[in-house]
C-alpha positions as a printed NumPy array, in Angstrom:
array([[  0.034,  -0.313,  -0.187],
       [  1.418,   3.504,  -0.563],
       [  2.421,   5.554,   1.436],
       [ -0.127,   9.164,   2.221],
       [  2.328,  11.367,   1.28 ],
       [  2.793,   9.663,  -1.658],
       [ -0.533,   9.741,  -2.938],
       [ -0.733,  13.44 ,  -1.975],
       [  2.158,  14.064,  -4.102],
       [  0.496,  12.142,  -6.852],
       [ -2.839,  13.745,  -6.614],
       [ -0.998,  17.793,  -6.787],
       [  0.937,  16.722,  -9.583],
       [ -1.698,  14.853, -11.59 ],
       [ -3.964,  17.867, -11.21 ],
       [ -1.45 ,  20.111, -12.532],
       [ -1.039,  17.489, -15.298],
       [ -4.729,  17.574, -15.752],
       [ -4.781,  21.892, -15.896],
       [ -1.728,  21.393, -18.455],
       [ -3.529,  19.475, -20.853],
       [ -6.888,  20.416, -20.956],
       [ -4.905,  24.381, -21.541],
       [ -2.605,  22.458, -24.081],
       [ -5.772,  20.98 , -25.713],
       [ -8.119,  24.09 , -26.332],
       [ -5.169,  26.119, -27.449],
       [ -3.817,  24.104, -29.417],
       [ -0.423,  24.357, -27.107],
       [  2.435,  21.191, -28.161],
       [  4.463,  22.229, -24.894],
       [  1.432,  22.145, -22.805],
       [ -0.045,  18.755, -23.743],
       [  3.133,  17.264, -23.809],
       [  3.818,  18.493, -19.847],
       [  0.1  ,  17.05 , -18.601],
       [  0.661,  13.57 , -20.48 ],
       [  3.738,  13.926, -18.921],
       [  2.693,  14.54 , -14.983],
       [  0.359,  11.859, -15.839],
       [  2.335,   8.797, -16.231],
       [  5.085,   9.958, -14.565],
       [  4.39 ,   9.406, -11.057],
       [  3.933,   5.93 , -11.321],
       [  7.53 ,   4.979, -11.985],
       [  8.703,   7.185,  -8.815],
       [  8.087,   6.326,  -5.355],
       [ 10.067,   9.044,  -4.358],
       [  7.812,  12.409,  -2.981],
       [ 10.728,  15.069,  -2.99 ],
       [ 12.245,  13.32 ,  -6.382],
       [  8.473,  13.473,  -7.375],
       [  8.039,  17.089,  -6.899],
       [ 11.929,  17.441,  -8.431],
       [ 10.89 ,  16.138, -11.942],
       [  7.485,  18.078, -11.543],
       [  9.227,  21.206, -10.964],
       [ 11.751,  20.042, -14.531],
       [  9.16 ,  19.184, -16.105],
       [  7.36 ,  22.39 , -15.427],
       [ 10.381,  24.514, -16.572],
       [ 11.032,  22.825, -19.635],
       [  7.769,  23.215, -20.396],
       [  8.085,  27.276, -19.57 ],
       [ 11.075,  27.766, -21.468],
       [  9.542,  25.317, -24.51 ],
       [  6.867,  28.414, -24.938],
       [  9.892,  31.003, -24.044],
       [ 11.412,  30.2  , -27.163],
       [  8.354,  29.95 , -29.603],
       [  6.822,  26.808, -29.618]])
């Protein structure tokens, strides 16, 4: 059984992914759509909460950078 901290962090990351996915789909923005899909699936493969939050931050930064570069 997963620990409660992991479940809460996973729910948080998945919520961010859902918002990014819906925004990317409606606005036809590929970086947001890709971010949403990545945030949906990667928590299944990460057991550590700090690592999950670090990967989330890095993915969000990568999407932000892609938007700033004109994607």
